[in-house]
PyMOL commands that place a pseudoatom at each C-alpha (Angstrom):
pseudoatom trace, name=CA, resn=MET, resi=1, chain=A, elem=C, hetatm=0, pos=[64.103, 32.540, -73.537]
pseudoatom trace, name=CA, resn=PHE, resi=2, chain=A, elem=C, hetatm=0, pos=[61.482, 35.069, -72.443]
pseudoatom trace, name=CA, resn=ALA, resi=3, chain=A, elem=C, hetatm=0, pos=[62.446, 38.447, -71.060]
pseudoatom trace, name=CA, resn=ASP, resi=4, chain=A, elem=C, hetatm=0, pos=[62.855, 38.369, -67.307]
pseudoatom trace, name=CA, resn=THR, resi=5, chain=A, elem=C, hetatm=0, pos=[63.049, 42.127, -66.913]
pseudoatom trace, name=CA, resn=PRO, resi=6, chain=A, elem=C, hetatm=0, pos=[60.098, 44.495, -67.309]
pseudoatom trace, name=CA, resn=PHE, resi=7, chain=A, elem=C, hetatm=0, pos=[59.789, 46.486, -70.487]
pseudoatom trace, name=CA, resn=VAL, resi=8, chain=A, elem=C, hetatm=0, pos=[57.431, 49.071, -71.957]
pseudoatom trace, name=CA, resn=LEU, resi=9, chain=A, elem=C, hetatm=0, pos=[55.172, 48.606, -74.971]
pseudoatom trace, name=CA, resn=ARG, resi=10, chain=A, elem=C, hetatm=0, pos=[53.655, 51.678, -76.626]
pseudoatom trace, name=CA, resn=VAL, resi=11, chain=A, elem=C, hetatm=0, pos=[50.783, 51.955, -79.068]
pseudoatom trace, name=CA, resn=GLY, resi=12, chain=A, elem=C, hetatm=0, pos=[52.093, 53.028, -82.464]
pseudoatom trace, name=CA, resn=GLU, resi=13, chain=A, elem=C, hetatm=0, pos=[55.604, 51.734, -81.793]
pseudoatom trace, name=CA, resn=ARG, resi=14, chain=A, elem=C, hetatm=0, pos=[57.273, 48.393, -82.444]
pseudoatom trace, name=CA, resn=SER, resi=15, chain=A, elem=C, hetatm=0, pos=[59.292, 46.646, -79.761]
pseudoatom trace, name=CA, resn=ASP, resi=16, chain=A, elem=C, hetatm=0, pos=[62.505, 44.708, -80.372]
pseudoatom trace, name=CA, resn=GLN, resi=17, chain=A, elem=C, hetatm=0, pos=[62.073, 43.048, -76.983]
pseudoatom trace, name=CA, resn=LEU, resi=18, chain=A, elem=C, hetatm=0, pos=[58.545, 41.845, -77.783]
pseudoatom trace, name=CA, resn=ASP, resi=19, chain=A, elem=C, hetatm=0, pos=[59.650, 40.694, -81.241]
pseudoatom trace, name=CA, resn=ALA, resi=20, chain=A, elem=C, hetatm=0, pos=[62.367, 38.611, -79.557]
pseudoatom trace, name=CA, resn=MET, resi=21, chain=A, elem=C, hetatm=0, pos=[59.788, 37.117, -77.145]
pseudoatom trace, name=CA, resn=LEU, resi=22, chain=A, elem=C, hetatm=0, pos=[57.526, 36.224, -80.062]
pseudoatom trace, name=CA, resn=GLU, resi=23, chain=A, elem=C, hetatm=0, pos=[60.461, 34.667, -81.915]
pseudoatom trace, name=CA, resn=ASP, resi=24, chain=A, elem=C, hetatm=0, pos=[61.492, 32.643, -78.854]
pseudoatom trace, name=CA, resn=ALA, resi=25, chain=A, elem=C, hetatm=0, pos=[57.914, 31.427, -78.400]
pseudoatom trace, name=CA, resn=GLY, resi=26, chain=A, elem=C, hetatm=0, pos=[57.602, 30.497, -82.073]
pseudoatom trace, name=CA, resn=VAL, resi=27, chain=A, elem=C, hetatm=0, pos=[54.580, 32.761, -82.603]
pseudoatom trace, name=CA, resn=ALA, resi=28, chain=A, elem=C, hetatm=0, pos=[53.926, 35.904, -84.633]
pseudoatom trace, name=CA, resn=THR, resi=29, chain=A, elem=C, hetatm=0, pos=[51.231, 37.712, -82.643]
pseudoatom trace, name=CA, resn=ALA, resi=30, chain=A, elem=C, hetatm=0, pos=[50.317, 38.840, -79.150]
pseudoatom trace, name=CA, resn=ALA, resi=31, chain=A, elem=C, hetatm=0, pos=[47.707, 40.946, -77.406]
pseudoatom trace, name=CA, resn=PHE, resi=32, chain=A, elem=C, hetatm=0, pos=[47.697, 43.099, -74.293]
pseudoatom trace, name=CA, resn=VAL, resi=33, chain=A, elem=C, hetatm=0, pos=[44.309, 42.716, -72.633]
pseudoatom trace, name=CA, resn=THR, resi=34, chain=A, elem=C, hetatm=0, pos=[42.828, 43.804, -69.328]
pseudoatom trace, name=CA, resn=ALA, resi=35, chain=A, elem=C, hetatm=0, pos=[39.871, 42.490, -67.396]
pseudoatom trace, name=CA, resn=ALA, resi=36, chain=A, elem=C, hetatm=0, pos=[39.892, 45.539, -65.105]
pseudoatom trace, name=CA, resn=ASN, resi=37, chain=A, elem=C, hetatm=0, pos=[37.314, 48.307, -65.030]
pseudoatom trace, name=CA, resn=PRO, resi=38, chain=A, elem=C, hetatm=0, pos=[34.752, 46.749, -67.406]
pseudoatom trace, name=CA, resn=GLY, resi=39, chain=A, elem=C, hetatm=0, pos=[32.985, 49.195, -69.678]
pseudoatom trace, name=CA, resn=GLY, resi=40, chain=A, elem=C, hetatm=0, pos=[35.461, 51.899, -68.709]
pseudoatom trace, name=CA, resn=MET, resi=41, chain=A, elem=C, hetatm=0, pos=[33.847, 52.200, -65.283]
pseudoatom trace, name=CA, resn=PRO, resi=42, chain=A, elem=C, hetatm=0, pos=[36.226, 52.189, -62.291]
pseudoatom trace, name=CA, resn=ALA, resi=43, chain=A, elem=C, hetatm=0, pos=[36.008, 49.026, -60.207]
pseudoatom trace, name=CA, resn=ASP, resi=44, chain=A, elem=C, hetatm=0, pos=[37.614, 48.451, -56.833]
pseudoatom trace, name=CA, resn=ALA, resi=45, chain=A, elem=C, hetatm=0, pos=[41.126, 47.005, -56.663]
pseudoatom trace, name=CA, resn=ARG, resi=46, chain=A, elem=C, hetatm=0, pos=[39.964, 43.631, -55.315]
pseudoatom trace, name=CA, resn=GLU, resi=47, chain=A, elem=C, hetatm=0, pos=[37.456, 43.174, -58.140]
pseudoatom trace, name=CA, resn=ASN, resi=48, chain=A, elem=C, hetatm=0, pos=[40.098, 44.110, -60.705]
pseudoatom trace, name=CA, resn=ALA, resi=49, chain=A, elem=C, hetatm=0, pos=[42.630, 41.716, -59.152]
pseudoatom trace, name=CA, resn=LEU, resi=50, chain=A, elem=C, hetatm=0, pos=[40.155, 38.812, -59.195]
pseudoatom trace, name=CA, resn=SER, resi=51, chain=A, elem=C, hetatm=0, pos=[39.176, 39.513, -62.802]
pseudoatom trace, name=CA, resn=THR, resi=52, chain=A, elem=C, hetatm=0, pos=[42.817, 39.728, -63.842]
pseudoatom trace, name=CA, resn=GLU, resi=53, chain=A, elem=C, hetatm=0, pos=[43.650, 36.445, -62.113]
pseudoatom trace, name=CA, resn=ALA, resi=54, chain=A, elem=C, hetatm=0, pos=[40.734, 34.791, -63.941]
pseudoatom trace, name=CA, resn=LEU, resi=55, chain=A, elem=C, hetatm=0, pos=[41.961, 36.225, -67.265]
pseudoatom trace, name=CA, resn=LEU, resi=56, chain=A, elem=C, hetatm=0, pos=[45.534, 34.979, -66.726]
pseudoatom trace, name=CA, resn=ASN, resi=57, chain=A, elem=C, hetatm=0, pos=[44.388, 31.531, -65.587]
pseudoatom trace, name=CA, resn=ALA, resi=58, chain=A, elem=C, hetatm=0, pos=[41.951, 31.095, -68.481]
pseudoatom trace, name=CA, resn=GLN, resi=59, chain=A, elem=C, hetatm=0, pos=[44.564, 32.033, -71.075]
pseudoatom trace, name=CA, resn=ARG, resi=60, chain=A, elem=C, hetatm=0, pos=[47.180, 29.735, -69.556]
pseudoatom trace, name=CA, resn=GLU, resi=61, chain=A, elem=C, hetatm=0, pos=[44.627, 26.896, -69.455]
pseudoatom trace, name=CA, resn=ALA, resi=62, chain=A, elem=C, hetatm=0, pos=[43.932, 27.596, -73.138]
pseudoatom trace, name=CA, resn=GLY, resi=63, chain=A, elem=C, hetatm=0, pos=[47.628, 26.945, -73.779]
pseudoatom trace, name=CA, resn=TYR, resi=64, chain=A, elem=C, hetatm=0, pos=[48.923, 30.480, -74.247]
pseudoatom trace, name=CA, resn=ALA, resi=65, chain=A, elem=C, hetatm=0, pos=[52.098, 31.851, -72.730]
pseudoatom trace, name=CA, resn=CYS, resi=66, chain=A, elem=C, hetatm=0, pos=[50.748, 34.711, -70.669]
pseudoatom trace, name=CA, resn=PHE, resi=67, chain=A, elem=C, hetatm=0, pos=[52.467, 37.394, -68.605]
pseudoatom trace, name=CA, resn=PRO, resi=68, chain=A, elem=C, hetatm=0, pos=[51.049, 39.916, -66.125]
pseudoatom trace, name=CA, resn=GLY, resi=69, chain=A, elem=C, hetatm=0, pos=[51.552, 43.604, -66.800]
pseudoatom trace, name=CA, resn=ALA, resi=70, chain=A, elem=C, hetatm=0, pos=[49.982, 46.988, -66.259]
pseudoatom trace, name=CA, resn=GLY, resi=71, chain=A, elem=C, hetatm=0, pos=[48.330, 49.233, -68.795]
pseudoatom trace, name=CA, resn=ARG, resi=72, chain=A, elem=C, hetatm=0, pos=[49.225, 52.842, -68.095]
pseudoatom trace, name=CA, resn=ASP, resi=73, chain=A, elem=C, hetatm=0, pos=[47.739, 56.067, -69.396]
pseudoatom trace, name=CA, resn=PRO, resi=74, chain=A, elem=C, hetatm=0, pos=[50.686, 58.073, -70.779]
pseudoatom trace, name=CA, resn=LEU, resi=75, chain=A, elem=C, hetatm=0, pos=[49.031, 61.271, -69.524]
pseudoatom trace, name=CA, resn=GLY, resi=76, chain=A, elem=C, hetatm=0, pos=[48.392, 59.826, -66.059]
pseudoatom trace, name=CA, resn=ALA, resi=77, chain=A, elem=C, hetatm=0, pos=[44.682, 60.691, -66.104]
pseudoatom trace, name=CA, resn=TRP, resi=78, chain=A, elem=C, hetatm=0, pos=[43.595, 57.059, -65.558]
pseudoatom trace, name=CA, resn=PRO, resi=79, chain=A, elem=C, hetatm=0, pos=[45.090, 54.700, -62.964]
pseudoatom trace, name=CA, resn=ALA, resi=80, chain=A, elem=C, hetatm=0, pos=[47.222, 51.755, -64.124]
pseudoatom trace, name=CA, resn=GLU, resi=81, chain=A, elem=C, hetatm=0, pos=[45.177, 48.665, -64.962]
pseudoatom trace, name=CA, resn=PRO, resi=82, chain=A, elem=C, hetatm=0, pos=[46.408, 45.138, -64.283]
pseudoatom trace, name=CA, resn=SER, resi=83, chain=A, elem=C, hetatm=0, pos=[46.655, 43.441, -67.668]
pseudoatom trace, name=CA, resn=ALA, resi=84, chain=A, elem=C, hetatm=0, pos=[47.959, 40.378, -69.473]
pseudoatom trace, name=CA, resn=LEU, resi=85, chain=A, elem=C, hetatm=0, pos=[50.290, 39.980, -72.428]
pseudoatom trace, name=CA, resn=VAL, resi=86, chain=A, elem=C, hetatm=0, pos=[49.055, 36.885, -74.273]
pseudoatom trace, name=CA, resn=LEU, resi=87, chain=A, elem=C, hetatm=0, pos=[51.515, 35.419, -76.799]
pseudoatom trace, name=CA, resn=GLY, resi=88, chain=A, elem=C, hetatm=0, pos=[50.278, 33.609, -79.894]
pseudoatom trace, name=CA, resn=ILE, resi=89, chain=A, elem=C, hetatm=0, pos=[46.654, 34.717, -79.692]
pseudoatom trace, name=CA, resn=SER, resi=90, chain=A, elem=C, hetatm=0, pos=[45.034, 35.677, -82.997]
pseudoatom trace, name=CA, resn=ARG, resi=91, chain=A, elem=C, hetatm=0, pos=[43.524, 39.095, -83.513]
pseudoatom trace, name=CA, resn=ARG, resi=92, chain=A, elem=C, hetatm=0, pos=[40.033, 37.607, -83.710]
pseudoatom trace, name=CA, resn=GLU, resi=93, chain=A, elem=C, hetatm=0, pos=[40.505, 35.658, -80.469]
pseudoatom trace, name=CA, resn=ALA, resi=94, chain=A, elem=C, hetatm=0, pos=[42.017, 38.710, -78.754]
pseudoatom trace, name=CA, resn=GLU, resi=95, chain=A, elem=C, hetatm=0, pos=[39.059, 40.853, -79.773]
pseudoatom trace, name=CA, resn=MET, resi=96, chain=A, elem=C, hetatm=0, pos=[36.654, 38.190, -78.476]
pseudoatom trace, name=CA, resn=LEU, resi=97, chain=A, elem=C, hetatm=0, pos=[38.637, 38.001, -75.246]
pseudoatom trace, name=CA, resn=GLY, resi=98, chain=A, elem=C, hetatm=0, pos=[38.500, 41.758, -74.727]
pseudoatom trace, name=CA, resn=ARG, resi=99, chain=A, elem=C, hetatm=0, pos=[34.768, 41.793, -75.416]
pseudoatom trace, name=CA, resn=SER, resi=100, chain=A, elem=C, hetatm=0, pos=[34.204, 38.905, -73.001]
pseudoatom trace, name=CA, resn=TYR, resi=101, chain=A, elem=C, hetatm=0, pos=[35.604, 41.149, -70.241]
pseudoatom trace, name=CA, resn=ASP, resi=102, chain=A, elem=C, hetatm=0, pos=[33.525, 44.131, -71.474]
pseudoatom trace, name=CA, resn=GLN, resi=103, chain=A, elem=C, hetatm=0, pos=[36.609, 46.116, -72.527]
pseudoatom trace, name=CA, resn=ASN, resi=104, chain=A, elem=C, hetatm=0, pos=[36.587, 49.159, -74.790]
pseudoatom trace, name=CA, resn=ALA, resi=105, chain=A, elem=C, hetatm=0, pos=[39.903, 48.271, -76.483]
pseudoatom trace, name=CA, resn=ILE, resi=106, chain=A, elem=C, hetatm=0, pos=[42.874, 45.913, -76.607]
pseudoatom trace, name=CA, resn=VAL, resi=107, chain=A, elem=C, hetatm=0, pos=[46.387, 46.347, -77.955]
pseudoatom trace, name=CA, resn=PHE, resi=108, chain=A, elem=C, hetatm=0, pos=[47.385, 43.911, -80.702]
pseudoatom trace, name=CA, resn=PHE, resi=109, chain=A, elem=C, hetatm=0, pos=[50.904, 43.087, -81.854]
pseudoatom trace, name=CA, resn=GLU, resi=110, chain=A, elem=C, hetatm=0, pos=[52.278, 41.444, -84.966]
pseudoatom trace, name=CA, resn=LYS, resi=111, chain=A, elem=C, hetatm=0, pos=[55.957, 40.580, -85.109]
pseudoatom trace, name=CA, resn=GLY, resi=112, chain=A, elem=C, hetatm=0, pos=[57.893, 43.406, -86.760]
pseudoatom trace, name=CA, resn=ALA, resi=113, chain=A, elem=C, hetatm=0, pos=[54.977, 45.853, -86.700]
pseudoatom trace, name=CA, resn=ALA, resi=114, chain=A, elem=C, hetatm=0, pos=[53.909, 48.719, -84.469]
pseudoatom trace, name=CA, resn=ALA, resi=115, chain=A, elem=C, hetatm=0, pos=[51.500, 47.991, -81.625]
pseudoatom trace, name=CA, resn=GLU, resi=116, chain=A, elem=C, hetatm=0, pos=[47.917, 48.696, -82.659]
pseudoatom trace, name=CA, resn=LEU, resi=117, chain=A, elem=C, hetatm=0, pos=[45.108, 49.962, -80.469]
pseudoatom trace, name=CA, resn=VAL, resi=118, chain=A, elem=C, hetatm=0, pos=[41.986, 47.992, -81.443]
pseudoatom trace, name=CA, resn=VAL, resi=119, chain=A, elem=C, hetatm=0, pos=[38.782, 49.705, -80.384]
pseudoatom trace, name=CA, resn=LEU, resi=120, chain=A, elem=C, hetatm=0, pos=[36.067, 47.176, -79.517]
pseudoatom trace, name=CA, resn=VAL, resi=121, chain=A, elem=C, hetatm=0, pos=[33.025, 49.424, -78.990]
for i in range(1, 121): cmd.bond("trace and resi %d" % i, "trace and resi %d" % (i + 1))
show_as sticks, trace
zoom trace
């Protein structure tokens, strides 16, 4: 069963809760991807919401379990970005997905390992 309460994922740290979600889903990988603020340039909230909805819908149509979330700057210098946690996606596919939304980076997860920031530019 997937977690029904919010939880925090941090780059450089592993997550027991995410590992349990991956186990329950029968997969070993996941990615946290945003479609907001392409190219690191601030977009308006409506544009970001529409892009995020398209991202979530496309990943669900592709057969992935996908959950909405928010990427937050730990220093608070950048506003939270609507994002998606995509379970079962390969690293290669996740990188392609991030690039397709003109993103500078994604966060990739492997079961039992620390979350990795993957720079795409």
